[in-house]
N, C-alpha and C positions, 0 to 999 in steps of 0.2 A: 179402818178396815184393812185387812191383809188380803192380798189377791194372789191366788195360786197361779203359777206360771206354767204348770203342766198343760200342754196343748190339748190333751185329751180329757181334762177335768170337766165334769158336767156342772158342778156347783163351786166355782172358784172363789166366791166371797167368803171371808172368814173374819171373826172378831180381831180386834187390834193386837191383843197379846198372844195370839196363837203362834206356836212354833211349827206345827204341822197342819196340813190341810185336813179339815174335818170330812171332806168328801172323798179324796183320793189318797191321802196320807203323805203326799209329797212335802218336802221341806219348803217353808214359806220364805225364809231368809236366804238370800244369795250371799255366799262367802261369809255366812254368819254375821252379816252386816247390813245389807241392803234389803229393805222391806217394800215390795211393790204395794201400791195403794189402789190404783185404778188404771184401766187401759185408756190410752189417749190417742192411739193410732194403730193402723194395720196396713201392711203392704204385701207385695208378692213374696218377699223374702223374710218377713218377720213381723213382730208386733212391738209397739212402744208403750211404756207404762210410766206413770208418775210414781215416784217412790220416795222414801225417806232413808236417811243414813242413820241407823241405830247406833253406830259406833261413836258418833259425836253427840255430846249431851243436848245440844240445841236441835238435834234431829233435822238438819237442813234437807230441803227437797232436792231431788236429782231425777234424772230421766234414765230408764233402763230400756235398751233395745235388745230384744231377743231375736236371734237369727236362726232360721232352720231351713233345710233344703230336703224335704221329704221325698221328692221325686228324683233326686240325683243318684246316679250310679256310684258304686263305692270308689271308683277311681277319681271321679270328679269331686266327691265329698272329701277324699283325702287331700286333694289339691287345695280345696277351700280351707281346710283346717290348717294345712301347712303354711298357707299364705295369710292366715288370720292375724298372726302376730306382726307380720310385716306391714299389713295394711292398717292395723291398729296403731302402729308407730307412725304411720303417715297421718292418721287422724290426730294423733297427739301433736304432731308438728303443725297441722292446720289450726288446732285449737289454741295455739300461741297468739293467733291474731285476735284482737279484742272484740271483733264482730263475728266470731265463730265460737260455738260452745266448746269449753274445755273437755278433754277426755279425762275422766277420773279413774276408770279401771276397765280392764278387759280380761275375760277368762272363759273357760269352758266348764260347764257343770251339768251333770246328768245328760251328757251327749247333746247339749245345746250350747251355742255360742252367745256370749253376752258382752255388751258395751254399756258402761255407765258414764253418762255425760252430765255436764253442768245444766241445771234448770235455769231457764231465762225467764224472769218475771216480766210480764208486760202483755200487750195485745198484739195479735197478728195484724197485718195490714188489711186482711179480709174483715176482721172484727172492727177495725177503725172505719172501713168503708161502710159496713152495716150500721154502725152506731152514729157516725158523724157525717155520712153522706160522701158524695164524690169529691175527689181531690181537685184543687185548683192548679194552675200552671206552676206557681211557686213551689208547691209541694212536690211536683214531679221533678223539677230541677233539683230540689234537695235530695230526693230519692236517688237520682242518677249520681249526684256528687257523693252520696254516702255509700252506695252499693258497688259502683264500678271499681273502686280500689280493692274491695273484697274479691271481686271476680279476677282482677289483676293478680292478686295474691294466690288464689287457688289454681289458676291456670298456669302460673309459673311453677307450681308444685305438681304439674301434670295431672290435675284433677279437674274433671268436668262435672258440675253438680247434677245436671240432667232434669232437675225438677224445681226450677225457680218459678214461684207463683206467690200470690199474696198470703196464703196460709203458712208458707215456709219462711216468711220474713216477720220477725218480731221487733217491735219498738221497745227496747229495754226501759223499764220504769226506774230501776235503780241498780247499783252494783249488788252482787250477791253478798259480799262482805265489805266492811269499811276499808280494809287494807288493799282492796283491788283497785289501785289508783288508775289502772289503765282503762277501766270501764267507767261509763258515765250514763246517766239516765237520758233517754231521748234518742240514743243511737240505734241504728238498725242492725239487727243480728240475723245472719243467714243460718237457718237450721236445716235439719234433716239430712245431715251427712251420715251415710251408713257404709259399712264395709262392703255390702252388696253392690253399692254404686261404684266402689273403688276397685273392685276385682276385675279390671278391664282386660287383664292379660291371661285370665284363666280359661279353662274349657267351659266354665259355667256361663261367664258373661262374655259374649263374643258378638261379632256382626250378626244381626238378626234378632238379638235380644232387646226387647223394648222396655225401658224404664222411664217413668215420667207420667205426667198428666196430659192426656190427648189435647185438651183445649189450649194448652200453653206450649206444646212442643212443636218444633219446626218440622217440615216435611221429611228431611233426612233422618230425623230421630225416629219417626214412625217406621223407618226401614232398618232400624238398629244401628245407625251410623251417627256419631256425634263428633263435633269440633268445638273449640272455644266459642265460635260464633253461634253455636246452638244455644248456649246459655244466654247470649246477647239477644237472640230472637225471643226467648222466653221472658227476658227482662222487658222487652218492648211490649209484649202481650200484657204483661203485668201492668205496665204504665197505662195502656189504653183502657184496661178494665177499671183501674182506679179513677181515670178521668171521666169515664162514662157511666160506670156502675152497671154496665150491660155485660152479660155472659159473653166471653170471647167468641165462641162459635156462632153466636147470633150476629156478630159484626163482620164475618167473613163473606165476601161476595163470591160465591163459588162460580157463578156464570162468567165472571171476569177475572177470577183467580187472583183476587187482591183483598186487602183489608179496607173496609169502608168505615173505619172508626169515627172519622170526623162527622159523618152523617148522624151519629148517635150521641153527640155531645149535648148536654142539657141546654134547653132554650136560653139564649142570651150568653152562652159561654163561648169564648173565643180562645184559640190557641195560636201563639205566635208562629210565623212561618219558620223561624229557627228551630223551635221545638218540634214542629210537624215534620220538618225534613229529617231530623235525627230519628224520630220514631218510625217514619216511613222506611228509612234505610235499615233500621234494626229489624223491621218486619218483612224484609225481602224474602221471598220463597227460595230463590236461588242463592246458594251459599256464597258464590263469587260476587254477587251484587250487594251483599251484606257487609257491615263492619266486620273485620277479621279478628280484632282483638279489643279488649277493654281499654288498652292504652290508646288505640285509635279513636275510640268514642270520647275518652276523657280529653284528648287534645282538642276535639271539636267543641265539647262542652265548655272548656276553659277559654275558648275564643269568643264566646257569646258576650256581647256588650253588657256592662252592668245595668244599663237602663231597662233590661228585661226583668230585673227584679230578683234574679236568683243569686246574684253575687252577695257578698257578706252584708252590705248595708241595705240591700233591697231598695235602692233609690232614696233612702232616708239617711240623713247625716245623724249618726248616733252621738250627738254632742251632749256634754255634761259639764256643768259648772263645778261639780264636785268630783270629777274624775271617775265617774261610775261607768262600769261596763254593762251595756244594754244588750249584748249579743244573745244572752240566754233568753231574755224576754222576747226578742225578735224571733228566735228559733222556735220557741213554744207557740207563739202566735201563728207563725208561718205554717206550723203543722197542726193547728187548731186544737192544741191542748189547752183549752180555755181554763180549766180548773187550776192547772199548774201555773198558767200565765197570771191568773188572778192572785195566787199566793206570791208569785215572784214580784208582782206590782207592789204588794204590801212591803216586801223586803226592800225594794228599790226606793220607795217613799221614805222608809226609815233611814236609809243611807243618805238620801237627799236632805233629810232633816237633821242629820248628824246624831240620830238616835240608834240604840241597839236594835238589831233585827228582831222583830216580834213585838216591839213596843207599839202602844197605841198612840196615834197622833191627835193632839188637841187642836182646837180651832186656831190657837196662836201658831202652832206648827204649820198649819195650812197657809196662814197668812204670809209665811216666810219661805215657802217652797221656792227653790230657784227656778226661774222662768225657763231656762234652757232644758233642765231636767223634766219639768212638767210638760213642756212642749214635745220632747222626745217620746215620753211615755204615751202621750195622747196621739201622736202621729203613728206610732207603731200599732196601737189598738185600732185606729181608724183604717189604716192600710189593710191590715190582715183580716178585718171583719167587714171589709167593703163598706165602711162608713156606718156599720150597725152598732158598734160599741165605741166607747171612748169618753174621756172627761168632757170634751167639747159637745158631744151629743147630749150628755146629761145636763150640761149648762143650758143648752137651748130648750130642753124639756122643762127645766126648772123655771126658766123665764116665761115659757109659754103658759104655765099654770099660775103665773103671777106670784111665784115664791111660796105657794101653799104646799107645805111639806107632805101632807096626807095625799093630795092630788098627785104630787110628784112621785111618791112611792107607788101609788096605784098605777101610774103610767108605765113605770119601769119594772114593775113586778116585785117590789120589796115589801116586807111587812113594815107597817108604820112604827109599831112599838116593839119593845123588848129586843135589843140588839142580839141577844143570845140565840134567838131562833132564826136569825138570818141565814146561818150556814145551811140549815135544812130546807130553806125556801129557795135557794139559788138554783138556777138552771144553767148548766154549763154546756150550752149548745147554741149554734147560730140561730136556732128557732126561738130563742128567748126573746122577750120584748125588747124593743129598741131602747138602748141605753142601759140595759140590765147589768152589763159589765163595763169596767171593773167594779166589784162590789164595795160596800162600805165597811168591810170587816176590819179595816185598819183604824176606824174612827173610835175615839174615846173621849172621856170628860163628862162633866155633869150636863153640859148642853150639847151632847153629841149630835142631836137632830139638826143643829144649825150648821153642820159641816157643808151641806149643799150650798147654803148661802155664802159661806166663806170661800168655798172652792170656786163658785161662780165669779165672785169679786176678784179673786186672785187670777183667774184665767183672763178676765177682762183687763186687769192691770198688765198682764204679760202679753196682751194682744193675741190671745189664743181663742179660737172659735168665734 
C-alpha cells in the first residue's frame, strides 16, 4: 500500500505502484524516493509513518516523521523553518550513538517538514510486558545499565527527551545491515526524537508548552519546565511500570503525594533495598531531591555488589572447559528471550562438542559433553527461569517417569515422534510446562529419542542435578 501524506486527504490508502493519490492527487513519493506505507503514530506536532526506500533495490524500511504547525503565526513558523536545518543536524549528531535511530534525510516538501529515520526492528518494552509479563529485578538492573549511558549522551548534547516510556524503548532484534558493526541484537534503542522536541529555544517551544505522556512525566514537566532529571523521573516510572504491570497513575498515592509502587508488586515478588532506593530517588517529586544527572545514577548503580545479580556474571561463574563465552546466553535468558536463548544453547552445545554451529548432536556427542560447559548452561537456565527450565529439571522428570520417553515428552510438552514438528510445538514462555526448555532441536542420529537417557547419564557423571 502507498499512503498519502496530505493531512487533508479523505482516502489516503492507495495501491503499491501508484505515483499520485487517487483521492486528492498529491504525490505519494517523498523526494522521488520514500514511499509511506502506513501510519504508526501521531502527536501534537506531527505524524509518523512506516515507509520504504524505493531508491534502494532491497527497499529497506524506514520511518518518516511529518511535522506541521497549522496554528502557528507566520513569524513563529518562519523561525521553525529557519531552525529546522540546525535541529536536524543535531538529530544527525545524536543518531551517531548506536542506541538512537540514525537520521537518513530531512527536507521540506509541499510546505511540510520531513525527517526520515532508521527503522528499528524489534519489540517495544510495552510489547514485551504485554507478551512476556512483568520484569524481574535482574531485567530492571539491565535496563538501567543499558539506558543510562544513552541519557548521558543526549544530555551532554543539551537534549532532553521529554517522553521516556516503554513504547519509546525498542529492544533491537538485529542490525539493519550486516556492515553496521556498532549495532547488535538485544540492545535497547531510545526512539521518538523529533525536531519539535528539540526546538527548545524558539518562540514555539517555551516555558508553558507541555510535551510528553502525563502518566510518565514529572510535576515540573506538566508546567512546561524540564531538566535532565525530568528524563530520569520518567525512567523511574518506566521501571516501576515494568516491575508491576500496573498503569503508573494507579500506583500514585495522591493523599500522601508519593509513589506506592511496592504495594503493587506481584505476589511473591521482592525487590532488593538497593534497587528500591534508586527507584524511589528517581521518583522524587521535588527536583532537588532527585538524581540530578545520569552520571550520578550510574555511579550508584555501579557500586551495587555483584551478589544482587545484575553484574556480568549474575552470581554464576561462566566457566568453560572449551573457552566458550556464555555472556550472550546469560543476557538472553536474563531478558526472557526464551526462543533466542534456545537457539543460542544449540550453538553453544555445538561449540562444546567441537562441531560446526548448526550441526546435530548424536548420542556419542552427548556422552562427551564437557562437565564445566554442561553445568554452566544448566545453571544459567535454572537461574533465569527460577528453576522452571534447564537440563537438570529435564533429568529429574525423566527419572520420575522411569525413563519412559513417551511419558517424559508428555510431561514437558514435546511431541513424541517426528523431530521435524518440534519447532512448531514449542512454547517460548515461562508459562510452558516444567522442563519444556531448552528444547531437543539439536538432537540427531538414528536413535535420536535416546538423547534424554544419554543426557541424564552424562549429568549424573558430572554431578549435575
